[in-house]
C-alpha positions, 0 to 999 in steps of 0.5 A: 525486487528493489527496495522503496520507502516513503519518506516522511517528512519528504526533505534532502536530509530523510532522502539522503538517509534513504540512499545511505541505507540502500533505497533506490526508489521512492514512493511519493504522496498524490501531489496534483495531476500534472507533470508540474507537480510531480516533476520537482518532486522526481528532480529532488529524488534523482539528485540524490540517485534514486527514482521516483516509481509509485505514487500512493495515498491521498488521491481523489477517487472517494466520489468514484468509489461511492458512485456519487455526483461528482465521480467523473470529475475524480476520473478525469484527474485521476487520467490526468494524473496517469498520463502525468506519471507516464510522462515522468517515468512513475509506472505505479499508482497504488490505491484501495476502494474504501471509500469512507475512511483510510487505514483505521487504529484505535491505538497509536501508542501500544507499548511493543519490543523494548517500549517502542510505539506500535499501532493497535486494531480493536474492532470493539473499539471501533464499532462502538463509535457507531456507524461511519458518516456518509453514504453506506454502499452495498458490496455489489455496488462497490463492485460495479463502481470498481468495474466503471472506473476500471473501464475508464482508467486502463486503457490510458494506464495501458498506454502511458504504461502505468500499473494500477496496485489495489490495496486491501482494506486496512483493516480487511473486514466487512462491514466496519461500523456499519460499511461494507467493504469489498476487498478484504480476502485473497478472493476479492483479488482474483476477482478484481483481476477477473473484472478487467484483465489487464496488465495495468490491473493489478495488486499491492500485496500488503503483507500486513493485511493478508496476514490479518486476514488469516492467510498463509502468506507465502502460499498467497504470495505464490496465488496472486503472484503473477498480479503483484505489481507493489508490495508493503512489507510489514507484520500483525500479531492477533486476529482481524478483530484484534491485532498489533502492528509488529517490527518486521522481525518479530511477527507471525509471518516467515518473511524469509519465506515471503521473498522466496515467494516473490522470487518464485512467482517472478516479481520485480517491482518495488517493496517498500517497509509499511507502517513501523514502531515509533522508536525512542527520541522519535515523533511524528506520523504513527507508522511513518516514522524514520528510525523504524523504516531504516531497521525494516530496511535493513532487514529486508535487504539481508532477507533479499540478498539471502533468499537470491543465493543458490541452494 
């Protein structure tokens, strides 16, 4: 297992910080489908002694998910992206199947430990906003659109040496504001890998989302382990309808047992700290500020070392 990080802002100062605390791999956001879009970022990361190994976020995929006119154009763009990732040595593409929205929160400044600012989700507040704008697609249509996507993309991914890693719906609820969603429980992920069996058809195991599902996280890691290609490490306190994201060391999940479960499952990929509280003196994108991730990486390194000790 190796520790990766999203670096925001993406600059040399933050890349240097990441390397100083032992990060070996960097996750970049979608910059375009061509080698020329990614190569400068890869070279910048390599100059700091790390590698880009995952592309995640801002993908042109909404029309594919919803089955809208223009889905073929987006699949062509994603196909070019995967070929380019293979040429750049980037082995994982993390995506989701939410369609009308990305991850949803009702607060980004809920006080946490020591006054740190945490993100919070309250379903009652969200539903009070009314239905999401846009086409509402039924669950089975979403599954059919996913099957069509995988049929097109997986042969290209296999040839390029790139694995797809599906991220859960965040929060893992259906419906949400009138929109049906499908990646909301472990059974959905078992169905995902059965729809198109392939080493390239994998899972992003986001611990915070699986914790919000109410499942035993270490047990579920073992259940899905052979399909996990990428890991998000975070935790939540509460229920699927109302939760607060915590520091990595204070949520209800047994994080040490989770790391042991990855070992038992034979996972040898990258894991990154996901959403973190905003610490004193910081400002920036909620969940993605640097200080909380520096703390999280140290905590993760300690867990990985401890779990690797004999006995």
